[in-house]
C-alpha positions as CSV (number, residue, x, y, z in Angstrom):
1,M,-75.7,150.5,183.2
2,K,-77.2,149.5,186.9
3,S,-80.9,149.5,187.0
4,P,-82.2,151.9,190.0
5,K,-82.9,150.2,193.3
6,R,-86.6,149.1,193.6
7,E,-87.5,151.1,196.7
8,L,-86.9,154.2,194.7
9,I,-88.7,153.3,191.6
10,V,-92.2,153.5,193.1
11,P,-91.4,157.2,194.8
12,A,-89.8,158.2,191.4
13,V,-93.3,157.2,189.9
14,E,-95.6,159.0,191.9
15,K,-93.4,161.9,192.1
16,L,-93.6,161.8,188.1
17,W,-97.5,160.9,187.8
18,S,-98.1,163.8,190.4
19,S,-96.5,166.5,188.3
20,L,-98.6,165.2,185.3
21,F,-101.8,166.3,186.8
22,L,-100.5,169.2,189.1
23,S,-98.5,171.1,186.3
24,P,-98.7,171.7,182.5
25,V,-95.9,169.6,181.7
26,H,-96.2,166.7,179.2
27,L,-95.4,163.1,179.6
28,D,-92.4,162.6,177.2
29,S,-90.9,165.9,178.4
30,A,-91.0,164.3,182.3
31,L,-89.5,161.9,181.2
32,S,-86.5,163.4,179.2
33,K,-85.6,165.1,182.1
34,L,-84.6,162.0,184.2
35,P,-81.4,159.9,184.5
36,N,-81.3,157.4,181.9
37,T,-81.6,154.2,184.5
38,M,-84.4,156.2,185.9
39,K,-86.5,157.0,182.9
40,S,-86.4,153.3,181.3
41,A,-87.8,151.8,184.6
42,L,-90.1,154.8,184.7
43,A,-91.0,154.8,181.0
44,T,-92.3,151.1,181.2
45,I,-94.7,151.6,183.9
46,V,-96.4,155.3,183.7
47,P,-97.5,154.9,180.2
48,T,-99.1,151.3,180.5
49,L,-101.1,153.2,183.3
50,L,-101.9,156.0,181.6
51,L,-102.9,153.8,178.1
52,R,-104.9,151.2,180.0
53,P,-105.5,152.2,183.6
54,V,-108.5,150.1,184.4
55,S,-107.9,146.9,182.7
56,T,-104.2,147.1,183.6
57,I,-105.1,147.8,187.4
58,E,-107.7,145.3,188.0
59,A,-105.5,142.7,186.0
60,L,-103.0,143.4,188.9
61,G,-105.7,142.6,191.7
62,V,-106.0,146.0,192.5
63,G,-109.7,147.3,192.9
64,V,-110.8,150.2,191.0
65,P,-113.8,152.0,192.3
66,S,-116.8,152.4,189.9
67,G,-116.5,155.5,187.7
68,E,-112.7,156.1,188.4
69,P,-110.5,157.4,187.4
70,W,-112.6,159.5,185.0
71,S,-114.8,161.2,187.7
72,L,-111.9,162.6,189.6
73,T,-110.5,166.0,189.5
74,L,-107.0,166.8,188.4
75,E,-105.9,167.3,192.0
76,Q,-107.7,164.0,192.9
77,L,-105.8,162.4,190.1
78,A,-102.2,163.4,191.2
79,A,-102.9,161.5,194.2
80,W,-105.1,158.3,192.9
81,R,-104.2,155.5,195.1
82,P,-105.0,152.6,192.5
83,M,-102.4,154.1,190.6
84,A,-99.5,153.9,193.4
85,I,-100.1,150.2,194.3
86,A,-100.4,149.1,190.3
87,A,-96.8,150.5,189.8
88,Q,-95.5,148.8,192.6
89,R,-96.9,145.6,191.4
90,L,-95.8,146.2,187.8
91,N,-92.4,146.8,188.7
92,E,-92.2,143.7,190.9
93,L,-92.9,142.0,187.6
94,R,-90.7,144.1,185.6
95,T,-87.6,143.6,187.7
96,G,-88.6,139.7,188.6
97,S,-88.6,136.7,186.6
98,S,-92.4,137.0,185.3
99,P,-93.0,138.6,181.9
100,V,-95.3,141.8,182.4
101,R,-98.1,140.4,180.0
102,E,-100.2,143.1,178.0
103,M,-103.6,143.7,178.9
104,R,-106.6,143.7,176.4
105,P,-107.8,147.5,176.5
106,V,-111.6,147.9,177.8
107,L,-113.9,150.8,177.0
108,E,-113.7,151.9,180.9
109,D,-109.8,152.8,179.9
110,F,-111.0,155.9,178.1
111,P,-112.9,158.8,179.2
112,P,-116.7,158.6,179.0
113,R,-116.6,162.0,176.9
114,I,-114.3,160.6,174.1
115,L,-116.1,157.5,173.8
116,E,-119.4,159.4,173.4
117,D,-117.9,161.5,170.9
118,W,-116.4,158.2,169.0
119,K,-119.9,156.4,169.1
120,R,-122.1,159.5,168.2
121,D,-119.7,159.9,165.2
122,W,-118.9,156.5,164.0
123,G,-121.1,154.1,165.7
124,S,-120.4,151.3,168.1
125,E,-118.3,149.3,166.1
126,V,-115.8,151.8,165.1
127,M,-115.8,153.0,169.0
128,N,-114.8,149.5,169.9
129,E,-111.8,149.1,167.5
130,L,-110.6,152.6,168.6
131,V,-110.7,151.2,171.7
132,L,-108.5,148.3,170.7
133,V,-105.8,150.0,168.8
134,L,-105.4,153.2,170.8
135,G,-105.2,151.3,174.1
136,K,-101.9,149.2,172.7
137,E,-98.1,150.7,172.8
138,A,-97.6,152.3,169.8
139,P,-94.9,150.9,166.9
140,L,-92.1,153.2,165.8
141,G,-91.8,154.4,162.4
142,L,-88.7,155.4,160.5
143,R,-88.6,158.0,157.6
144,A,-85.9,156.4,155.1
145,A,-84.1,159.4,153.3
146,R,-85.5,158.6,149.6
147,G,-81.7,158.9,148.2
148,L,-81.1,155.8,150.9
149,G,-84.4,153.9,150.7
150,A,-86.5,151.6,152.9
151,D,-84.9,148.3,152.0
152,E,-81.5,150.0,152.3
153,L,-82.6,151.2,156.0
154,L,-84.0,147.9,156.8
155,K,-80.7,146.0,155.8
156,R,-78.6,148.4,157.8
157,L,-80.8,148.2,160.7
158,T,-80.9,144.4,161.0
159,E,-77.3,144.0,160.2
160,G,-75.5,141.9,162.8
161,S,-79.2,142.0,164.8
162,R,-78.6,145.4,166.2
163,L,-81.8,146.0,167.3
164,P,-83.9,144.2,170.2
165,V,-87.1,144.4,168.6
166,R,-88.7,143.0,165.2
167,A,-88.4,145.6,162.3
168,E,-90.1,145.6,158.8
169,R,-91.0,147.2,155.8
170,S,-94.2,149.2,155.9
171,H,-96.9,148.1,153.9
172,F,-97.9,151.3,152.3
173,A,-95.5,154.0,153.2
174,P,-92.9,154.0,150.4
175,F,-89.9,155.1,152.5
176,G,-91.3,153.9,156.0
177,V,-89.6,151.3,158.2
178,R,-92.0,149.9,161.4
179,L,-90.4,148.9,164.7
180,A,-92.4,146.8,166.7
181,S,-91.6,149.1,169.8
182,Y,-89.5,151.2,170.9
183,A,-85.8,150.9,170.1
184,P,-82.6,153.0,170.7
185,V,-81.9,154.0,167.2
186,L,-80.7,157.7,167.4
187,G,-76.9,156.8,168.2
188,L,-76.8,154.5,164.9
189,E,-74.4,155.9,162.4
190,V,-77.2,155.8,159.7
191,Y,-79.3,158.3,161.6
192,Q,-76.3,160.5,162.3
193,S,-75.4,160.6,158.6
194,G,-79.1,161.6,157.7
195,G,-80.2,158.7,156.6
196,F,-83.5,158.5,158.3
197,E,-85.8,160.2,160.6
198,I,-88.4,159.3,163.4
199,Q,-91.9,159.8,161.8
200,D,-95.0,157.8,162.0
201,E,-96.0,156.4,158.7
202,G,-99.3,158.0,158.6
203,S,-97.6,161.2,159.0
204,Q,-95.2,160.4,156.1
205,I,-98.4,159.5,154.1
206,M,-99.7,163.1,154.7
207,A,-96.8,164.7,153.6
208,L,-96.7,162.4,150.4
209,F,-100.6,163.2,149.8
210,A,-100.0,167.0,149.7
211,L,-98.0,166.2,146.7
212,W,-99.5,163.8,145.4
213,P,-103.1,163.1,146.4
214,E,-104.2,161.1,143.3
215,I,-101.6,158.5,144.5
216,F,-102.2,158.4,147.8
217,A,-105.5,158.6,148.1
218,P,-106.8,155.0,147.8
219,L,-105.2,154.7,151.0
220,L,-108.0,157.1,153.0
221,Q,-111.4,155.6,154.1
222,A,-114.7,157.3,154.8
223,K,-114.4,156.4,158.6
224,P,-111.1,156.0,160.7
225,G,-109.9,152.3,160.9
226,R,-106.8,150.3,160.5
227,V,-105.2,150.6,157.1
228,P,-105.9,147.4,155.4
229,A,-103.4,144.8,154.6
230,T,-103.7,144.9,150.9
231,N,-101.6,145.2,147.5
232,F,-101.1,148.8,148.0
233,S,-97.8,149.6,146.9
234,V,-96.1,152.8,145.4
235,T,-92.7,152.6,144.4
236,P,-90.4,155.9,144.2
237,D,-89.9,156.0,140.8
238,R,-94.0,157.1,140.7
239,L,-93.4,160.0,143.0
240,T,-92.3,162.6,140.0
241,F,-93.8,165.5,138.6
242,K,-93.9,167.0,134.9
243,A,-93.4,170.5,136.7
244,V,-91.9,170.3,140.2
245,P,-93.9,172.6,142.7
246,A,-91.8,175.7,142.9
247,S,-93.4,176.8,146.0
248,V,-95.0,174.5,148.8
249,V,-96.0,176.2,152.2
250,D,-96.2,173.9,155.3
251,A,-98.4,176.0,157.4
252,C,-97.9,174.6,160.8
253,A,-94.7,173.4,160.5
254,G,-93.6,172.8,164.3
255,A,-90.4,171.0,164.5
256,G,-91.0,170.1,160.7
257,G,-91.5,166.4,160.3
258,K,-93.7,166.9,157.3
259,S,-91.5,169.8,155.9
260,L,-88.4,167.3,155.8
261,A,-90.8,164.8,154.1
262,I,-91.5,166.9,151.5
263,A,-88.7,168.5,151.1
264,D,-86.6,164.8,150.5
265,A,-89.8,163.6,148.3
266,L,-88.9,166.6,145.9
267,G,-85.5,165.4,145.4
268,G,-84.1,168.8,146.9
269,K,-85.8,170.6,144.0
270,G,-88.2,173.4,144.4
271,R,-88.7,175.4,147.7
272,V,-90.3,174.1,151.0
273,F,-91.2,176.9,153.1
274,A,-91.7,176.2,156.5
275,Y,-93.8,178.6,159.1
276,D,-94.5,178.7,162.7
277,T,-94.8,180.6,165.5
278,V,-92.2,178.9,167.8
279,S,-88.8,179.6,167.5
280,A,-87.3,176.6,169.2
281,K,-89.1,174.3,166.9
282,L,-87.8,176.2,163.9
283,Q,-84.7,175.6,164.9
284,A,-84.3,172.1,165.7
285,L,-86.1,171.6,161.9
286,K,-82.9,173.4,160.8
287,R,-80.8,171.1,162.4
288,R,-82.5,168.5,161.1
289,A,-82.8,169.6,157.6
290,S,-79.0,170.3,157.7
291,R,-78.1,166.8,159.0
292,G,-80.2,165.0,156.4
293,G,-78.3,167.6,153.4
294,L,-82.0,169.2,152.7
295,R,-81.1,172.7,151.2
296,N,-84.7,173.6,149.9
297,I,-86.3,174.3,153.1
298,Q,-86.7,177.8,154.3
299,V,-88.2,178.7,157.5
300,L,-90.3,181.8,158.7
301,E,-91.1,182.6,162.2
302,L,-94.6,184.3,162.4
303,K,-95.3,186.7,165.4
304,E,-98.3,185.3,167.4
305,G,-101.4,187.3,166.7
306,Q,-99.4,189.3,163.6
307,E,-99.4,186.6,161.3
308,Q,-101.9,187.8,158.8
309,A,-99.6,191.0,158.3
310,T,-97.0,188.6,157.5
311,L,-98.9,186.1,155.2
312,Q,-100.4,189.0,153.2
313,R,-96.9,189.5,151.4
314,F,-97.5,186.0,149.9
315,K,-100.9,185.9,148.6
316,N,-101.6,184.3,145.7
317,S,-98.0,182.6,145.4
318,A,-97.6,179.1,146.8
319,D,-98.4,176.0,144.6
320,I,-99.3,173.9,147.4
321,V,-100.2,174.9,150.8
322,L,-100.4,172.1,153.8
323,V,-102.4,173.0,156.8
324,D,-101.4,170.2,159.4
325,A,-103.3,172.3,162.4
326,P,-103.6,172.1,165.9
327,C,-106.2,169.7,167.1
328,T,-107.5,167.6,170.1
329,G,-104.5,164.7,169.0
330,W,-107.1,161.6,169.5
331,G,-105.2,160.1,166.7
332,V,-102.0,159.9,168.6
333,L,-103.3,159.0,171.9
334,R,-100.9,155.8,172.0
335,R,-97.8,158.3,171.8
336,N,-99.3,160.8,174.3
337,P,-102.0,159.1,176.6
338,D,-101.7,161.9,178.9
339,I,-104.0,163.9,176.6
340,K,-107.3,162.0,177.5
341,W,-106.3,162.5,181.2
342,R,-106.1,165.8,181.2
343,Q,-107.9,167.3,178.0
344,K,-110.8,169.9,179.1
345,I,-114.2,170.1,177.2
346,D,-113.3,173.7,176.1
347,V,-110.3,172.5,174.4
348,L,-112.9,170.1,172.4
349,D,-115.0,173.3,172.0
350,R,-112.6,175.5,170.4
351,M,-110.9,173.6,168.2
352,P,-112.8,173.6,165.2
353,S,-112.6,177.5,165.3
354,I,-109.1,177.5,165.4
355,Q,-108.9,175.2,162.5
356,Q,-111.3,177.1,160.6
357,R,-109.2,180.1,161.0
358,L,-106.5,178.9,159.8
359,L,-107.8,177.3,156.6
360,N,-109.2,180.8,156.0
361,E,-105.7,182.5,156.6
362,Y,-103.5,180.0,154.7
363,A,-106.1,179.6,152.0
364,E,-105.0,183.2,150.8
365,L,-101.5,181.8,149.9
366,V,-102.8,179.4,147.5
367,A,-101.8,180.2,143.7
368,P,-105.3,180.2,141.2
369,G,-104.6,176.4,140.2
370,G,-102.9,175.5,143.5
371,R,-103.9,172.8,146.2
372,L,-105.0,173.5,150.0
373,V,-104.4,170.5,151.9
374,Y,-105.9,170.2,155.4
375,G,-104.7,167.6,158.1
376,V,-105.2,167.0,161.5
377,C,-104.2,163.7,163.8
378,T,-107.6,163.2,164.9
379,F,-110.6,161.8,163.6
380,R,-113.7,163.9,165.3
381,M,-116.1,164.6,162.6
382,A,-116.3,168.6,164.3
383,E,-112.7,168.9,163.4
384,T,-112.6,166.9,160.2
385,V,-115.5,166.7,157.8
386,S,-117.3,169.6,159.1
387,V,-114.5,171.6,159.2
388,I,-113.9,171.0,155.4
389,R,-117.6,171.3,154.7
390,N,-118.2,174.8,156.5
391,F,-114.5,176.1,154.7
392,L,-116.2,175.0,150.6
393,E,-119.6,176.7,152.0
394,Q,-117.7,180.1,152.7
395,H,-114.6,179.5,149.7
396,P,-116.6,178.5,146.0
397,A,-112.9,179.7,144.7
398,F,-111.8,176.1,146.0
399,E,-113.1,172.5,144.7
400,E,-113.3,169.4,146.6
401,E,-110.8,166.7,145.9
402,E,-109.5,163.5,147.4
403,G,-109.6,163.2,151.1
404,G,-110.5,160.8,154.1
405,F,-108.8,158.9,156.9
406,L,-106.0,157.1,157.3
407,G,-105.5,155.0,160.5
408,P,-105.2,154.2,163.4
409,G,-103.4,151.3,162.9
410,P,-100.6,150.3,162.3
411,C,-100.1,154.2,161.9
412,D,-101.6,156.9,164.0
413,G,-104.8,158.0,163.0
414,F,-105.1,161.2,160.6
415,Y,-107.5,163.1,158.5
416,M,-106.5,164.5,155.2
417,K,-108.6,166.5,152.3
418,S,-107.0,168.2,148.9
419,M,-108.8,171.5,147.8
420,R,-108.1,173.1,144.6
421,K,-108.2,176.6,144.0
422,K,-110.0,177.4,140.6
423,G,-108.1,179.0,138.1
424,A,-105.0,178.8,135.5
């Protein structure tokens, strides 16, 4: 497949860049609509500029005025001149003989409001570590089907040097395989036959933590930070129950990555209920479950604004409820770097109240003696520890159990907390 002409790349970059700030489209969605040749070219340029705008642009010999880009309005960002010049130079390097050297992230690659939150919540040392981790390209995480296993998946992926990137077993996710960067794996037979799903290692751990918090709690830390390369290892034979949970609810399922991981980890036993308000996401979950041969998943579409009426029918019935709540997404900034460019201050302000409301609503589904698990892919104090503290103060029927932060590095950044409902 031929690469697009050089003279077409920069106008395409400028058009894509402008759309990110003048419309609600996300980067992944915008890239997916491009022809494959153009998508490949732009996918190496635009994410780099979104991840590390100041360090990359200045390393390419382009000046960045003090305070920019974070002092600019969305309209000004859409036509930000340093980006256009840097895009042209990045494309020249990409199509030439010189490799594109990855720049070391700097504080100025992140908006001041994010840095202020990180420093206030966790201190300068953690803030600097977050900048280094979240300013670099993310690895690609794969979750092997339990029946196949991570070792067999790795073997199949690397037979005959099929992959253009390095692949290795996760050192902490029992079904995880990590690719150093993106690779076209969805066309492989092992994927088509349900052998794996694309899922970050941290997301895999959250799903398993919901089922076995006592096993995976040692991975969690009091502050966000890299997962230590320790001897932590969980073999699949440890992931068993004396009595399999009859009912597990994934409250904010989306396209169902965690629902699928939970259903597969249960070995097809029990029932996993995936709830969401977006029909298209639930339809995608059904297709993925079918490909993976998982028949213990049942989806339930909730009508926005009428969730409570539906949920009342299932009050006190679930053994485990996972509330993977909407959040600021700062733990996945490497995969969604446009978040940090467009996120408004009112989003930060309202997230804790949304999370608190969801916990309150879904707590009613937990049966006496059952477990409520809260999870978010962020590490803001206001959306993690503070939400749990407020919930426990208002719900004396729940007792605090294991929890903490996972990542970012090498996985995305997550917070998860288990709470047990008192009773039989």
